[in-house]
C-alpha positions, 0 to 999 in steps of 0.5 A: 815714459810709460807710453814711449815704452809701450810704443816701443814694445808695439813696434818691435813686437817683443813681449814684455814683463811687468817688471821691465816697465819703468815708473809704475806705481804698486797699484799699476804693477798689480793691474799689470800682473793680475789684469794683463789684458786690461793693462794693455787696453788701458795703454792702447787707449792712452796712445790713441788719445795721444795721437788724436790729441795732436789731431785736435790741436794741430792748428793751435799754438799748443798742439799736444806734441812734444820733442822728447820722452819727457814732454810728449804732450808739448810740456812737462806735465809734472811742472805745470798744473795748467788747463792743458794738463787737465785735458790730457789727464781727462782724455787719457782716463776717458780713452782708457775707459772706452778701450777697456769697455770695448775690449770686454765686449769683443771677448778679448779680456778673460777678466770681464764679460759683456756689459749690463743690458736690460732683459727682454720683455715678453713681446719686446719687438711688438711693443718697442720695435726691437729686442736686446741682443749682442754684447754691450761695452762693459763700462762698469768694469772699465770705470773701476779698473781705470780708476784704480790705474790712475788713482794716487800716482803722486802720494808725495803731493796731496794737493796736486793728487786731489786735482789730478784725481778730479780730472781723471774722474771727469774723463771717466764720467764723459765716457759713461755719459756717452754710453748709449743704445745702438741698433742693427736691422736684420732682414732680406736686402737690408729690410728691417724685419727684426732689430737688435740693440745693445749698449756702447760708448762713443769712440775715442775720437768723439770723446776727444771732441767733447773734452775739447769743448769742455776745455773752454769752460775749465775752472781755475783753482785759487787754493789747493789743500788736502781738504777742499778746492776753491774755484776762482769766482767762488763756489764748488760748482766744478763737479762737471768741469776740468780744473787747473791751478796755473794760468801759464799760457805761453807756448810761443817761446821755447822753454827747455826747463818746462819742456816747451818747444815753442812755435818756431818751425811750425807750418800754417796755412793762411795769413790769419792762421799764421798770425795767430799760430806764430804769436804775431811774431812774423812768418815766412811764406814758401811755395811748393809745386804739388802735382794733383790729377785734374779732370781725370776719367777712367777709360776702358781698358785699362788707363786713366787720362787727364784731359784738357777738354774744358779748354778745348771747349772754350777755344771752340766756343771762341772760334765759333763766335768769331766765325758767326760775327764774321759771316754776319758782318756787312761786306767789306771792300777789298782794300778794307779787309786787310785791316780787319785784324787784331791791333798789335800797335797804334797804327793797326788800331788807327786803321781798324778804327777808321774801317769800323767807324764807317759801319758803326752807324748802320751796323752798331751791334755787329761792330760792338759784338766784334770788339767785345769778342776780340777783347775777351779772347785777348784777355783770356789768352793773355795776348797783347793788344788790349790797350789798343782795343781800349783806344778803339772802343773810345773811338767807335762808341760813346764814352759810357758804352765804351767804359762798360764794355772795357770793364766787363770784358776785362773782368770776364777775360781775366777770369777765363785766364785765371781758370786756364792758369789754374788748370794747365799753367801752374807748373810752367809759371812756377818753373819760369817765374818762381821768384816773382810769384814768391814775392807776390805771394808775400805781398798778397799774404800781407793784404789777405784780409783786404784782398779786393782793395789790393786787386783794385789797387794793382789794376789801377797802378802798374806794379805788376802786368795784368797778364801776370796778375791774371795767371798767378792769382789762382796759384797763390789762392786769390779768391775768384769773386774779389779777383773778378770785381776787383778787376772790373772796377780796378780797370775803370780809372785807367780805362777812362784815360785811354777811352778819352784818348781814343776819341782822337785815335785817328790823330794819335802818333804815339801812346805817350800822348795820352798822358797828362797831369790830369790823367796822372792825378786821376789815377793817383786819386783812385789808387789812394781811394782803393787803399783808404779802407785799409788805412781806416781799418788799421786805425780802428784795430789800433784803437 
């Protein structure tokens, strides 16, 4: 309530009287009356610590964030003597100490001056390369005033006071430990002709990180009394540790009596993080379209333009490659030129295969480069016809060359399509296929830890069209490397079937002729093989 009151005063800009502030101890009222600037610095430090605390733990189940005045730290600190409370008390004490110490150095506090600084020796700069100058943070005054501010706030509970006082002390110790020398160079154009140094403390944010590390080694107390504190595990080796009494650690479920909000409604950012943050109770995925400038360049004068120059460059490279292949290709007879086009159906593929087969023996690499270029272009721009090119590859080349060609070209073309979608296709896909994308997002989230196997499985099975996988993968954050290799290896099994069928392309009348029990068994085997590592991993995890 003290922090909430002061936040209200800061927002409204109105003055306050020490008598108006609720729940102050007599000692705190005395500080408010007699050391008003220090009192404000203490409250400013505590508020900064509160804000930074929510930053430090924003990805944790306990996020140092409450929903009302009674649990601004995410739980009722008067009811739970847990290690999170130890951290809060230590951080509040450390932040208050730093805030007061720096306030003294700024000259804002009439009750204190600059902190201690060693006197300069004769020829100080010649001996040590610097001299003492400026105004150091007054850590001594700050430590004393903060100790009095926090001391004995709960006189009716001596055991708890003993533990709280210890954690307050740890905060002050951490602030004092951060007290260090910093220097500044003076000279023309940044040269260091002279150097002056003074003493300062770390920032409140830096102290927060240090105390967060200390939280991991906090020690639990077995018994509490007014004379001693026993640490679980024995001994009194807790002089530099945070201490706590309750081992309670269930921030997952809302508990009104303890001021705990639970994790319901929290946001998470990845599959693994969501599992942990949601306490393995499940989570829902939502997709949002966020507009961001991409590949932007400032142009004189006075506008910023976002260009698609990379896509134009890729298109130019493809066009140039096709033109070079065309002019290097051996001369065709007039009646053959009509068939030199990308195949849209089985008949087109048959006619193109018959024409190219006449040139394969003498001009093998010309034919190969033409098929490779066309295959990559079709995949890159998600143009139908890749299936017929796979048949064609089986008809024109030996089996192993055809398999290598199809797998590598599919992976390269799919990756180019992946980038195109990332650069310019995001808005259109989310606009026209929101439900499909959201459904696949949920499936990918389930298999995020085995994403390579999942991509491999999708390429083997017809659950999603290949163009849809290529274009939506960057939108739902499928990494490029497993996408590339999952595609390259995943298209291999169905390609084996299509390439083998392509050997008799000139005799085919229907694409249904490629299917046989052998081909179905082959694809089922590879689909099962892709899922085997996932099942084995789950089995190991259960053990």
